[in-house]
C-alpha positions in Angstrom: -5.0 1.1 3.2 -3.6 -0.9 6.2 0.2 -1.0 6.7 2.6 -1.3 9.7 4.5 1.8 8.4 3.4 4.8 6.7 6.5 4.7 4.4 5.9 1.2 3.3 2.3 1.9 2.6 3.2 5.0 0.5 5.9 3.1 -1.2 3.7 0.1 -2.2 0.3 1.5 -2.6 0.6 5.3 -2.5 -0.3 5.7 -6.2 -3.4 3.5 -6.1 -4.5 5.4 -2.9 -3.9 8.7 -4.7 -5.9 7.6 -7.8 -8.8 6.6 -5.5 -8.8 10.1 -3.9 -8.6 11.6 -7.4 -11.7 9.7 -8.3 -13.7 11.2 -5.5 -13.2 8.4 -2.9 -12.8 9.2 0.8 -9.8 7.3 1.8 -8.4 6.5 5.3 -5.0 4.9 6.0 -4.4 2.8 9.0 -0.8 2.8 10.1 1.3 2.1 13.3 3.1 5.4 12.7 2.8 8.7 10.9 -1.0 9.2 11.1 -0.7 13.0 11.0 2.1 13.0 8.5 2.7 15.4 5.6 3.1 12.4 3.2 -0.5 11.3 3.8 -1.7 14.9 3.4 0.1 15.0 0.1 -1.8 12.1 -1.0 -5.0 13.5 0.1 -5.9 11.0 2.8 -6.3 10.9 6.6 -4.5 8.8 8.8 -5.7 6.7 11.8 -3.6 4.7 14.3 -3.7 1.1 13.4 -3.9 -0.3 17.0 -6.7 2.1 17.9 -8.7 1.3 14.9 -8.4 -2.5 15.4 -9.3 -2.3 19.0 -12.1 0.3 18.7 -15.6 -0.7 19.5 -16.9 2.2 17.3 -17.4 1.3 13.7 -17.7 3.7 10.9 -18.9 3.1 7.3 -17.7 -0.1 5.9 -15.0 0.4 3.3 -15.6 -0.5 -0.4 -11.8 -1.4 -1.0 -8.9 -2.2 1.1 -5.2 -2.4 0.4 -3.2 -4.3 2.9 0.5 -5.2 3.5 0.4 -9.0 3.2 3.4 -9.3 5.6 1.1 -7.6 8.3 -1.6 -10.0 7.5 0.8 -13.0 7.7 2.4 -11.8 11.1 -0.5 -10.2 13.0 -3.3 -12.5 14.4 -5.7 -9.5 15.1 -5.3 -8.3 11.6 -6.0 -11.7 10.3 -9.1 -12.2 12.5 -10.4 -8.8 11.5 -9.8 -9.5 7.7 -11.6 -12.8 7.8 -14.6 -11.0 9.4 -15.0 -8.8 6.3 -14.0 -11.5 3.7 -17.6 -12.6 3.4 -18.8 -9.2 2.2 -18.3 -7.6 -1.2 -15.4 -5.6 -0.4 -12.6 -5.5 -2.9 -9.5 -6.5 -1.0 -5.9 -6.3 -2.5 -2.7 -7.2 -0.8 0.9 -6.2 -1.5 4.2 -8.1 -0.7 4.3 -11.0 1.5 5.8 -14.6 0.9 3.9 -15.1 -2.3 5.2 -11.9 -4.0 8.8 -13.1 -3.2 8.1 -16.5 -5.0 6.9 -15.2 -8.3 8.9 -14.1 -11.2 8.1 -10.3 -11.7 8.9 -10.7 -15.5 5.8 -13.1 -15.9 2.7 -11.2 -17.4 0.0 -13.7 -16.4 0.0 -14.7 -12.8 -3.2 -16.0 -11.1 -4.3 -13.4 -8.5 -1.9 -10.8 -9.4 -3.5 -7.3 -10.0 -1.7 -4.4 -11.4 -2.7 -0.7 -11.1 -1.1 1.5 -13.7 -0.5 4.9 -12.0 -1.8 8.0 -13.5 0.8 10.7 -14.2 -0.6 12.6 -11.2 -0.4 9.8 -8.9 3.2 9.2 -9.8 4.1 12.8 -9.2 2.2 12.9 -5.7 3.6 9.5 -4.7 7.1 11.0 -5.4 6.4 13.9 -3.2 4.8 11.8 -0.4 7.8 9.4 -0.4 10.2 12.4 -0.2 8.1 13.8 2.6 8.0 10.4 4.4 11.6 9.6 4.4 13.2 10.0 7.8 16.4 11.3 6.2 16.3 14.0 3.5 16.3 12.5 -0.1 19.1 13.9 -2.0 17.9 15.9 -5.2 19.5 13.3 -7.6 17.2 10.8 -6.2 14.0 12.6 -6.9 12.4 12.9 -10.3 8.9 13.8 -11.4 8.0 10.1 -11.7 10.1 8.4 -9.0 12.1 8.4 -5.8 14.8 5.8 -6.0 15.3 3.5 -3.1 19.1 3.5 -2.7 20.4 7.0 -3.3 24.1 6.6 -2.7 25.1 6.5 -6.2 22.0 8.6 -7.5 21.2 5.6 -9.9 17.7 4.0 -9.7 17.4 0.7 -8.0 15.9 -1.9 -10.6 12.6 -3.3 -9.2 12.1 -0.9 -6.4 8.3 -0.3 -6.2 8.8 3.5 -5.8 10.2 3.6 -9.3 7.6 1.7 -11.2 4.7 3.3 -13.0 2.6 0.1 -11.9 1.8 -1.1 -8.5 1.3 -4.8 -8.0 -1.3 -6.4 -5.7 -2.6 -9.7 -4.9 -6.3 -10.5 -4.9 -7.7 -11.7 -1.5 -9.9 -14.2 -3.4 -7.5 -16.9 -2.5 -8.2 -16.2 1.2 -11.9 -16.5 0.8 -11.8 -20.1 -0.3 -9.0 -21.3 1.9 -9.2 -19.4 4.9 -5.4 -19.6 5.1 -2.5 -17.4 4.7 -1.0 -16.0 1.6 1.2 -18.8 0.4 
């Protein structure tokens, strides 16, 4: 997983990451913050500093799958260049967020390029605890349930549409990038 912030990565892809770990995958998370965080340990992954990883001359094993914050792809030239270097391979790449996500009606079932990952019960529980650990401010008790952490806890009521409250995480296939070589629009 590649994300500008550890909290954002956990919020949008933490369940998918946990389910990969539970399936026996060795998962690494690249973020600009929180590389040695309790939240990542809860999910069973190791963190690496994003800038160091992007600028390193040492290369490790090539990943089989990648989840990437589309906003980071859209805004960071180095991330875009590195991603285009691996697009010709058979790596499974999925993106979350970005401009395209904001333009699509979430109520639609069939949207070209949209991928959905239904979280296991364990992934929902571990994601909840990872989000609670990742929060800079302590999450009030009324905002934590076995299957969610709400986004706005001032009233204690869940926030509709908050990715942290869903049992499904939504991604976009990077196939659209392979053919166009362009941004996610």
